[in-house]
PDB file with one MODEL, atoms N, CA, C and O in Angstrom:
MODEL        1
ATOM      1  N   MET A   1      26.660 -27.543  23.622  1.00  0.00           N
ATOM      2  CA  MET A   1      26.381 -26.947  24.899  1.00  0.00           C
ATOM      3  C   MET A   1      24.868 -27.017  25.135  1.00  0.00           C
ATOM      4  O   MET A   1      24.083 -26.729  24.233  1.00  0.00           O
ATOM      5  N   LEU A   2      24.471 -27.395  26.334  1.00  0.00           N
ATOM      6  CA  LEU A   2      23.057 -27.496  26.668  1.00  0.00           C
ATOM      7  C   LEU A   2      22.620 -26.350  27.575  1.00  0.00           C
ATOM      8  O   LEU A   2      23.394 -25.846  28.389  1.00  0.00           O
ATOM      9  N   ALA A   3      21.373 -25.957  27.413  1.00  0.00           N
ATOM     10  CA  ALA A   3      20.744 -24.989  28.301  1.00  0.00           C
ATOM     11  C   ALA A   3      19.362 -25.545  28.619  1.00  0.00           C
ATOM     12  O   ALA A   3      18.702 -26.094  27.736  1.00  0.00           O
ATOM     13  N   LYS A   4      18.920 -25.413  29.848  1.00  0.00           N
ATOM     14  CA  LYS A   4      17.637 -25.974  30.263  1.00  0.00           C
ATOM     15  C   LYS A   4      16.581 -24.879  30.366  1.00  0.00           C
ATOM     16  O   LYS A   4      16.819 -23.812  30.930  1.00  0.00           O
ATOM     17  N   LEU A   5      15.403 -25.172  29.805  1.00  0.00           N
ATOM     18  CA  LEU A   5      14.257 -24.290  29.907  1.00  0.00           C
ATOM     19  C   LEU A   5      13.526 -24.638  31.194  1.00  0.00           C
ATOM     20  O   LEU A   5      13.176 -25.798  31.415  1.00  0.00           O
ATOM     21  N   THR A   6      13.289 -23.636  32.052  1.00  0.00           N
ATOM     22  CA  THR A   6      12.628 -23.896  33.331  1.00  0.00           C
ATOM     23  C   THR A   6      11.115 -23.944  33.157  1.00  0.00           C
ATOM     24  O   THR A   6      10.594 -23.646  32.083  1.00  0.00           O
ATOM     25  N   SER A   7      10.418 -24.320  34.223  1.00  0.00           N
ATOM     26  CA  SER A   7       8.952 -24.376  34.198  1.00  0.00           C
ATOM     27  C   SER A   7       8.336 -22.989  34.001  1.00  0.00           C
ATOM     28  O   SER A   7       7.166 -22.876  33.636  1.00  0.00           O
ATOM     29  N   LYS A   8       9.122 -21.930  34.243  1.00  0.00           N
ATOM     30  CA  LYS A   8       8.655 -20.553  34.049  1.00  0.00           C
ATOM     31  C   LYS A   8       9.086 -19.997  32.690  1.00  0.00           C
ATOM     32  O   LYS A   8       9.063 -18.786  32.472  1.00  0.00           O
ATOM     33  N   ASN A   9       9.478 -20.891  31.781  1.00  0.00           N
ATOM     34  CA  ASN A   9       9.941 -20.511  30.439  1.00  0.00           C
ATOM     35  C   ASN A   9      11.173 -19.616  30.469  1.00  0.00           C
ATOM     36  O   ASN A   9      11.333 -18.752  29.607  1.00  0.00           O
ATOM     37  N   GLN A  10      12.028 -19.814  31.438  1.00  0.00           N
ATOM     38  CA  GLN A  10      13.267 -19.046  31.514  1.00  0.00           C
ATOM     39  C   GLN A  10      14.427 -19.919  31.050  1.00  0.00           C
ATOM     40  O   GLN A  10      14.478 -21.120  31.317  1.00  0.00           O
ATOM     41  N   LEU A  11      15.342 -19.286  30.357  1.00  0.00           N
ATOM     42  CA  LEU A  11      16.490 -19.983  29.812  1.00  0.00           C
ATOM     43  C   LEU A  11      17.745 -19.230  30.228  1.00  0.00           C
ATOM     44  O   LEU A  11      17.844 -18.022  30.015  1.00  0.00           O
ATOM     45  N   THR A  12      18.690 -19.925  30.812  1.00  0.00           N
ATOM     46  CA  THR A  12      19.953 -19.299  31.196  1.00  0.00           C
ATOM     47  C   THR A  12      20.976 -19.606  30.120  1.00  0.00           C
ATOM     48  O   THR A  12      21.231 -20.764  29.790  1.00  0.00           O
ATOM     49  N   LEU A  13      21.561 -18.533  29.576  1.00  0.00           N
ATOM     50  CA  LEU A  13      22.573 -18.721  28.549  1.00  0.00           C
ATOM     51  C   LEU A  13      23.918 -19.010  29.204  1.00  0.00           C
ATOM     52  O   LEU A  13      24.260 -18.390  30.212  1.00  0.00           O
ATOM     53  N   PRO A  14      24.678 -19.939  28.647  1.00  0.00           N
ATOM     54  CA  PRO A  14      26.000 -20.241  29.208  1.00  0.00           C
ATOM     55  C   PRO A  14      26.902 -19.000  29.172  1.00  0.00           C
ATOM     56  O   PRO A  14      26.863 -18.209  28.229  1.00  0.00           O
ATOM     57  N   LYS A  15      27.700 -18.857  30.207  1.00  0.00           N
ATOM     58  CA  LYS A  15      28.585 -17.696  30.333  1.00  0.00           C
ATOM     59  C   LYS A  15      29.534 -17.583  29.138  1.00  0.00           C
ATOM     60  O   LYS A  15      29.826 -16.481  28.673  1.00  0.00           O
ATOM     61  N   SER A  16      30.007 -18.714  28.652  1.00  0.00           N
ATOM     62  CA  SER A  16      30.936 -18.678  27.511  1.00  0.00           C
ATOM     63  C   SER A  16      30.267 -18.084  26.262  1.00  0.00           C
ATOM     64  O   SER A  16      30.942 -17.490  25.421  1.00  0.00           O
ATOM     65  N   VAL A  17      28.959 -18.242  26.143  1.00  0.00           N
ATOM     66  CA  VAL A  17      28.218 -17.668  25.013  1.00  0.00           C
ATOM     67  C   VAL A  17      28.053 -16.168  25.209  1.00  0.00           C
ATOM     68  O   VAL A  17      28.317 -15.387  24.295  1.00  0.00           O
ATOM     69  N   THR A  18      27.615 -15.763  26.405  1.00  0.00           N
ATOM     70  CA  THR A  18      27.370 -14.338  26.654  1.00  0.00           C
ATOM     71  C   THR A  18      28.666 -13.530  26.603  1.00  0.00           C
ATOM     72  O   THR A  18      28.643 -12.355  26.238  1.00  0.00           O
ATOM     73  N   GLN A  19      29.777 -14.134  26.956  1.00  0.00           N
ATOM     74  CA  GLN A  19      31.058 -13.427  26.871  1.00  0.00           C
ATOM     75  C   GLN A  19      31.413 -13.107  25.421  1.00  0.00           C
ATOM     76  O   GLN A  19      32.062 -12.099  25.143  1.00  0.00           O
ATOM     77  N   GLN A  20      30.992 -13.958  24.511  1.00  0.00           N
ATOM     78  CA  GLN A  20      31.303 -13.745  23.090  1.00  0.00           C
ATOM     79  C   GLN A  20      30.475 -12.627  22.473  1.00  0.00           C
ATOM     80  O   GLN A  20      30.911 -11.990  21.515  1.00  0.00           O
ATOM     81  N   ILE A  21      29.278 -12.383  23.016  1.00  0.00           N
ATOM     82  CA  ILE A  21      28.411 -11.365  22.419  1.00  0.00           C
ATOM     83  C   ILE A  21      28.475 -10.026  23.140  1.00  0.00           C
ATOM     84  O   ILE A  21      27.942  -9.037  22.638  1.00  0.00           O
ATOM     85  N   GLY A  22      29.102  -9.973  24.279  1.00  0.00           N
ATOM     86  CA  GLY A  22      29.203  -8.716  25.010  1.00  0.00           C
ATOM     87  C   GLY A  22      28.056  -8.532  25.989  1.00  0.00           C
ATOM     88  O   GLY A  22      27.354  -9.483  26.331  1.00  0.00           O
ATOM     89  N   SER A  23      27.880  -7.308  26.428  1.00  0.00           N
ATOM     90  CA  SER A  23      26.933  -7.030  27.507  1.00  0.00           C
ATOM     91  C   SER A  23      25.539  -6.694  26.981  1.00  0.00           C
ATOM     92  O   SER A  23      25.099  -5.548  27.077  1.00  0.00           O
ATOM     93  N   ALA A  24      24.857  -7.669  26.435  1.00  0.00           N
ATOM     94  CA  ALA A  24      23.487  -7.459  25.957  1.00  0.00           C
ATOM     95  C   ALA A  24      22.510  -7.828  27.070  1.00  0.00           C
ATOM     96  O   ALA A  24      22.649  -8.866  27.716  1.00  0.00           O
ATOM     97  N   GLU A  25      21.533  -6.972  27.280  1.00  0.00           N
ATOM     98  CA  GLU A  25      20.511  -7.230  28.297  1.00  0.00           C
ATOM     99  C   GLU A  25      19.215  -7.715  27.646  1.00  0.00           C
ATOM    100  O   GLU A  25      18.429  -8.434  28.264  1.00  0.00           O
ATOM    101  N   TYR A  26      19.002  -7.315  26.393  1.00  0.00           N
ATOM    102  CA  TYR A  26      17.788  -7.682  25.662  1.00  0.00           C
ATOM    103  C   TYR A  26      18.145  -8.426  24.387  1.00  0.00           C
ATOM    104  O   TYR A  26      19.204  -8.207  23.798  1.00  0.00           O
ATOM    105  N   PHE A  27      17.242  -9.311  23.969  1.00  0.00           N
ATOM    106  CA  PHE A  27      17.444 -10.096  22.756  1.00  0.00           C
ATOM    107  C   PHE A  27      16.174 -10.098  21.925  1.00  0.00           C
ATOM    108  O   PHE A  27      15.075 -10.230  22.463  1.00  0.00           O
ATOM    109  N   GLU A  28      16.320  -9.955  20.631  1.00  0.00           N
ATOM    110  CA  GLU A  28      15.222 -10.161  19.696  1.00  0.00           C
ATOM    111  C   GLU A  28      15.129 -11.679  19.510  1.00  0.00           C
ATOM    112  O   GLU A  28      16.136 -12.338  19.251  1.00  0.00           O
ATOM    113  N   VAL A  29      13.928 -12.226  19.643  1.00  0.00           N
ATOM    114  CA  VAL A  29      13.744 -13.672  19.557  1.00  0.00           C
ATOM    115  C   VAL A  29      12.924 -13.999  18.318  1.00  0.00           C
ATOM    116  O   VAL A  29      11.821 -13.483  18.138  1.00  0.00           O
ATOM    117  N   THR A  30      13.472 -14.859  17.465  1.00  0.00           N
ATOM    118  CA  THR A  30      12.757 -15.317  16.282  1.00  0.00           C
ATOM    119  C   THR A  30      12.886 -16.834  16.173  1.00  0.00           C
ATOM    120  O   THR A  30      13.773 -17.443  16.771  1.00  0.00           O
ATOM    121  N   VAL A  31      11.996 -17.419  15.407  1.00  0.00           N
ATOM    122  CA  VAL A  31      12.056 -18.859  15.142  1.00  0.00           C
ATOM    123  C   VAL A  31      12.202 -19.043  13.642  1.00  0.00           C
ATOM    124  O   VAL A  31      11.404 -18.522  12.863  1.00  0.00           O
ATOM    125  N   GLN A  32      13.229 -19.789  13.239  1.00  0.00           N
ATOM    126  CA  GLN A  32      13.462 -20.070  11.823  1.00  0.00           C
ATOM    127  C   GLN A  32      13.737 -21.551  11.651  1.00  0.00           C
ATOM    128  O   GLN A  32      14.695 -22.090  12.206  1.00  0.00           O
ATOM    129  N   SER A  33      12.894 -22.194  10.882  1.00  0.00           N
ATOM    130  CA  SER A  33      13.059 -23.627  10.595  1.00  0.00           C
ATOM    131  C   SER A  33      13.196 -24.442  11.879  1.00  0.00           C
ATOM    132  O   SER A  33      14.022 -25.352  11.952  1.00  0.00           O
ATOM    133  N   GLY A  34      12.395 -24.119  12.887  1.00  0.00           N
ATOM    134  CA  GLY A  34      12.410 -24.869  14.136  1.00  0.00           C
ATOM    135  C   GLY A  34      13.542 -24.511  15.081  1.00  0.00           C
ATOM    136  O   GLY A  34      13.697 -25.146  16.124  1.00  0.00           O
ATOM    137  N   GLN A  35      14.340 -23.499  14.734  1.00  0.00           N
ATOM    138  CA  GLN A  35      15.434 -23.069  15.597  1.00  0.00           C
ATOM    139  C   GLN A  35      15.091 -21.721  16.219  1.00  0.00           C
ATOM    140  O   GLN A  35      14.510 -20.855  15.565  1.00  0.00           O
ATOM    141  N   ILE A  36      15.450 -21.552  17.474  1.00  0.00           N
ATOM    142  CA  ILE A  36      15.265 -20.279  18.164  1.00  0.00           C
ATOM    143  C   ILE A  36      16.516 -19.446  17.929  1.00  0.00           C
ATOM    144  O   ILE A  36      17.630 -19.881  18.220  1.00  0.00           O
ATOM    145  N   ILE A  37      16.320 -18.245  17.400  1.00  0.00           N
ATOM    146  CA  ILE A  37      17.437 -17.342  17.112  1.00  0.00           C
ATOM    147  C   ILE A  37      17.367 -16.170  18.080  1.00  0.00           C
ATOM    148  O   ILE A  37      16.354 -15.472  18.138  1.00  0.00           O
ATOM    149  N   LEU A  38      18.429 -15.952  18.836  1.00  0.00           N
ATOM    150  CA  LEU A  38      18.522 -14.823  19.760  1.00  0.00           C
ATOM    151  C   LEU A  38      19.519 -13.819  19.182  1.00  0.00           C
ATOM    152  O   LEU A  38      20.676 -14.155  18.930  1.00  0.00           O
ATOM    153  N   THR A  39      19.058 -12.587  18.977  1.00  0.00           N
ATOM    154  CA  THR A  39      19.921 -11.539  18.453  1.00  0.00           C
ATOM    155  C   THR A  39      20.026 -10.431  19.491  1.00  0.00           C
ATOM    156  O   THR A  39      19.009  -9.851  19.872  1.00  0.00           O
ATOM    157  N   PRO A  40      21.235 -10.124  19.958  1.00  0.00           N
ATOM    158  CA  PRO A  40      21.379  -9.070  20.957  1.00  0.00           C
ATOM    159  C   PRO A  40      20.866  -7.734  20.436  1.00  0.00           C
ATOM    160  O   PRO A  40      21.101  -7.372  19.283  1.00  0.00           O
ATOM    161  N   VAL A  41      20.166  -7.010  21.298  1.00  0.00           N
ATOM    162  CA  VAL A  41      19.631  -5.695  20.958  1.00  0.00           C
ATOM    163  C   VAL A  41      20.209  -4.696  21.946  1.00  0.00           C
ATOM    164  O   VAL A  41      20.147  -4.893  23.160  1.00  0.00           O
ATOM    165  N   ARG A  42      20.758  -3.647  21.421  1.00  0.00           N
ATOM    166  CA  ARG A  42      21.295  -2.585  22.274  1.00  0.00           C
ATOM    167  C   ARG A  42      20.230  -1.499  22.397  1.00  0.00           C
ATOM    168  O   ARG A  42      19.880  -0.861  21.404  1.00  0.00           O
ATOM    169  N   ILE A  43      19.723  -1.288  23.583  1.00  0.00           N
ATOM    170  CA  ILE A  43      18.722  -0.260  23.829  1.00  0.00           C
ATOM    171  C   ILE A  43      19.448   1.068  24.015  1.00  0.00           C
ATOM    172  O   ILE A  43      20.364   1.180  24.829  1.00  0.00           O
ATOM    173  N   GLN A  44      19.024   2.075  23.247  1.00  0.00           N
ATOM    174  CA  GLN A  44      19.654   3.384  23.385  1.00  0.00           C
ATOM    175  C   GLN A  44      19.205   4.046  24.679  1.00  0.00           C
ATOM    176  O   GLN A  44      18.030   3.991  25.044  1.00  0.00           O
ATOM    177  N   ARG A  45      20.107   4.642  25.336  1.00  0.00           N
ATOM    178  CA  ARG A  45      19.796   5.377  26.550  1.00  0.00           C
ATOM    179  C   ARG A  45      19.212   6.737  26.190  1.00  0.00           C
ATOM    180  O   ARG A  45      19.381   7.222  25.071  1.00  0.00           O
ATOM    181  N   ALA A  46      18.529   7.338  27.142  1.00  0.00           N
ATOM    182  CA  ALA A  46      17.855   8.623  26.920  1.00  0.00           C
ATOM    183  C   ALA A  46      18.825   9.694  26.438  1.00  0.00           C
ATOM    184  O   ALA A  46      18.455  10.531  25.615  1.00  0.00           O
ATOM    185  N   ASP A  47      20.059   9.683  26.934  1.00  0.00           N
ATOM    186  CA  ASP A  47      21.042  10.683  26.508  1.00  0.00           C
ATOM    187  C   ASP A  47      21.309  10.587  25.011  1.00  0.00           C
ATOM    188  O   ASP A  47      21.465  11.606  24.337  1.00  0.00           O
ATOM    189  N   ALA A  48      21.360   9.369  24.495  1.00  0.00           N
ATOM    190  CA  ALA A  48      21.598   9.186  23.065  1.00  0.00           C
ATOM    191  C   ALA A  48      20.413   9.710  22.261  1.00  0.00           C
ATOM    192  O   ALA A  48      20.593  10.299  21.195  1.00  0.00           O
ATOM    193  N   VAL A  49      19.211   9.498  22.769  1.00  0.00           N
ATOM    194  CA  VAL A  49      18.016  10.003  22.087  1.00  0.00           C
ATOM    195  C   VAL A  49      18.014  11.528  22.098  1.00  0.00           C
ATOM    196  O   VAL A  49      17.734  12.160  21.080  1.00  0.00           O
ATOM    197  N   ARG A  50      18.328  12.119  23.252  1.00  0.00           N
ATOM    198  CA  ARG A  50      18.382  13.584  23.344  1.00  0.00           C
ATOM    199  C   ARG A  50      19.430  14.158  22.391  1.00  0.00           C
ATOM    200  O   ARG A  50      19.196  15.186  21.756  1.00  0.00           O
ATOM    201  N   ALA A  51      20.566  13.507  22.292  1.00  0.00           N
ATOM    202  CA  ALA A  51      21.624  13.968  21.399  1.00  0.00           C
ATOM    203  C   ALA A  51      21.167  13.898  19.942  1.00  0.00           C
ATOM    204  O   ALA A  51      21.461  14.796  19.153  1.00  0.00           O
ATOM    205  N   LYS A  52      20.451  12.837  19.590  1.00  0.00           N
ATOM    206  CA  LYS A  52      19.946  12.703  18.225  1.00  0.00           C
ATOM    207  C   LYS A  52      18.913  13.783  17.924  1.00  0.00           C
ATOM    208  O   LYS A  52      18.922  14.363  16.839  1.00  0.00           O
ATOM    209  N   LEU A  53      18.016  14.058  18.884  1.00  0.00           N
ATOM    210  CA  LEU A  53      17.022  15.115  18.701  1.00  0.00           C
ATOM    211  C   LEU A  53      17.702  16.470  18.513  1.00  0.00           C
ATOM    212  O   LEU A  53      17.295  17.265  17.666  1.00  0.00           O
ATOM    213  N   ALA A  54      18.734  16.723  19.304  1.00  0.00           N
ATOM    214  CA  ALA A  54      19.472  17.990  19.194  1.00  0.00           C
ATOM    215  C   ALA A  54      20.160  18.094  17.832  1.00  0.00           C
ATOM    216  O   ALA A  54      20.168  19.157  17.211  1.00  0.00           O
ATOM    217  N   ALA A  55      20.733  16.990  17.378  1.00  0.00           N
ATOM    218  CA  ALA A  55      21.410  16.987  16.081  1.00  0.00           C
ATOM    219  C   ALA A  55      20.425  17.254  14.947  1.00  0.00           C
ATOM    220  O   ALA A  55      20.784  17.844  13.928  1.00  0.00           O
ATOM    221  N   LEU A  56      19.178  16.812  15.134  1.00  0.00           N
ATOM    222  CA  LEU A  56      18.138  17.032  14.125  1.00  0.00           C
ATOM    223  C   LEU A  56      17.425  18.366  14.322  1.00  0.00           C
ATOM    224  O   LEU A  56      16.518  18.713  13.564  1.00  0.00           O
ATOM    225  N   ASN A  57      17.846  19.116  15.356  1.00  0.00           N
ATOM    226  CA  ASN A  57      17.256  20.413  15.676  1.00  0.00           C
ATOM    227  C   ASN A  57      15.766  20.307  16.021  1.00  0.00           C
ATOM    228  O   ASN A  57      14.974  21.181  15.672  1.00  0.00           O
ATOM    229  N   ILE A  58      15.402  19.227  16.707  1.00  0.00           N
ATOM    230  CA  ILE A  58      14.020  19.014  17.150  1.00  0.00           C
ATOM    231  C   ILE A  58      13.913  19.475  18.600  1.00  0.00           C
ATOM    232  O   ILE A  58      14.654  19.011  19.466  1.00  0.00           O
ATOM    233  N   THR A  59      12.987  20.389  18.853  1.00  0.00           N
ATOM    234  CA  THR A  59      12.846  20.960  20.190  1.00  0.00           C
ATOM    235  C   THR A  59      11.770  20.227  20.986  1.00  0.00           C
ATOM    236  O   THR A  59      11.010  19.422  20.448  1.00  0.00           O
ATOM    237  N   GLU A  60      11.729  20.529  22.277  1.00  0.00           N
ATOM    238  CA  GLU A  60      10.688  19.969  23.141  1.00  0.00           C
ATOM    239  C   GLU A  60       9.302  20.415  22.670  1.00  0.00           C
ATOM    240  O   GLU A  60       8.332  19.659  22.737  1.00  0.00           O
ATOM    241  N   GLU A  61       9.233  21.659  22.191  1.00  0.00           N
ATOM    242  CA  GLU A  61       7.959  22.171  21.671  1.00  0.00           C
ATOM    243  C   GLU A  61       7.521  21.383  20.432  1.00  0.00           C
ATOM    244  O   GLU A  61       6.336  21.098  20.258  1.00  0.00           O
ATOM    245  N   ASP A  62       8.481  21.033  19.576  1.00  0.00           N
ATOM    246  CA  ASP A  62       8.161  20.226  18.395  1.00  0.00           C
ATOM    247  C   ASP A  62       7.551  18.884  18.805  1.00  0.00           C
ATOM    248  O   ASP A  62       6.582  18.419  18.206  1.00  0.00           O
ATOM    249  N   ILE A  63       8.130  18.280  19.826  1.00  0.00           N
ATOM    250  CA  ILE A  63       7.642  16.981  20.298  1.00  0.00           C
ATOM    251  C   ILE A  63       6.249  17.129  20.901  1.00  0.00           C
ATOM    252  O   ILE A  63       5.360  16.320  20.632  1.00  0.00           O
ATOM    253  N   THR A  64       6.063  18.160  21.714  1.00  0.00           N
ATOM    254  CA  THR A  64       4.741  18.411  22.309  1.00  0.00           C
ATOM    255  C   THR A  64       3.692  18.611  21.225  1.00  0.00           C
ATOM    256  O   THR A  64       2.596  18.057  21.307  1.00  0.00           O
ATOM    257  N   ASN A  65       4.022  19.396  20.218  1.00  0.00           N
ATOM    258  CA  ASN A  65       3.093  19.630  19.110  1.00  0.00           C
ATOM    259  C   ASN A  65       2.784  18.332  18.357  1.00  0.00           C
ATOM    260  O   ASN A  65       1.641  18.095  17.965  1.00  0.00           O
ATOM    261  N   ALA A  66       3.794  17.505  18.161  1.00  0.00           N
ATOM    262  CA  ALA A  66       3.580  16.239  17.455  1.00  0.00           C
ATOM    263  C   ALA A  66       2.680  15.300  18.257  1.00  0.00           C
ATOM    264  O   ALA A  66       1.805  14.642  17.693  1.00  0.00           O
ATOM    265  N   VAL A  67       2.896  15.238  19.566  1.00  0.00           N
ATOM    266  CA  VAL A  67       2.058  14.391  20.427  1.00  0.00           C
ATOM    267  C   VAL A  67       0.625  14.914  20.434  1.00  0.00           C
ATOM    268  O   VAL A  67      -0.320  14.134  20.320  1.00  0.00           O
ATOM    269  N   ASP A  68       0.460  16.212  20.565  1.00  0.00           N
ATOM    270  CA  ASP A  68      -0.889  16.812  20.531  1.00  0.00           C
ATOM    271  C   ASP A  68      -1.574  16.489  19.206  1.00  0.00           C
ATOM    272  O   ASP A  68      -2.749  16.121  19.187  1.00  0.00           O
ATOM    273  N   TRP A  69      -0.849  16.624  18.103  1.00  0.00           N
ATOM    274  CA  TRP A  69      -1.408  16.318  16.791  1.00  0.00           C
ATOM    275  C   TRP A  69      -1.832  14.848  16.699  1.00  0.00           C
ATOM    276  O   TRP A  69      -2.907  14.540  16.184  1.00  0.00           O
ATOM    277  N   ALA A  70      -0.980  13.941  17.202  1.00  0.00           N
ATOM    278  CA  ALA A  70      -1.263  12.506  17.124  1.00  0.00           C
ATOM    279  C   ALA A  70      -2.460  12.111  17.972  1.00  0.00           C
ATOM    280  O   ALA A  70      -3.156  11.146  17.655  1.00  0.00           O
ATOM    281  N   ARG A  71      -2.702  12.844  19.039  1.00  0.00           N
ATOM    282  CA  ARG A  71      -3.823  12.517  19.943  1.00  0.00           C
ATOM    283  C   ARG A  71      -5.164  13.022  19.438  1.00  0.00           C
ATOM    284  O   ARG A  71      -6.202  12.645  19.983  1.00  0.00           O
ATOM    285  N   GLN A  72      -5.173  13.860  18.417  1.00  0.00           N
ATOM    286  CA  GLN A  72      -6.427  14.383  17.886  1.00  0.00           C
ATOM    287  C   GLN A  72      -7.202  13.249  17.226  1.00  0.00           C
ATOM    288  O   GLN A  72      -6.631  12.398  16.545  1.00  0.00           O
ATOM    289  N   SER A  73      -8.514  13.257  17.443  1.00  0.00           N
ATOM    290  CA  SER A  73      -9.346  12.201  16.855  1.00  0.00           C
ATOM    291  C   SER A  73      -9.692  12.490  15.430  1.00  0.00           C
ATOM    292  O   SER A  73     -10.386  11.700  14.790  1.00  0.00           O
TER     293      SER A  73
ENDMDL
END
């Protein structure tokens, strides 16, 4: 199967390929032995992050304190 790289460095993946990998919007791109490897990446939505923070018992105040600490010179 061929795919053409445009003058803007854009590549359209064939539909038959994207159907096999599911609904990925982002890809990790690596080069190995002269081959371009595209690995689908699932970006977590904010709700999933909030749920993880809640499960870890991390509060908004904890995050604010951590950001304040990180910004100190």
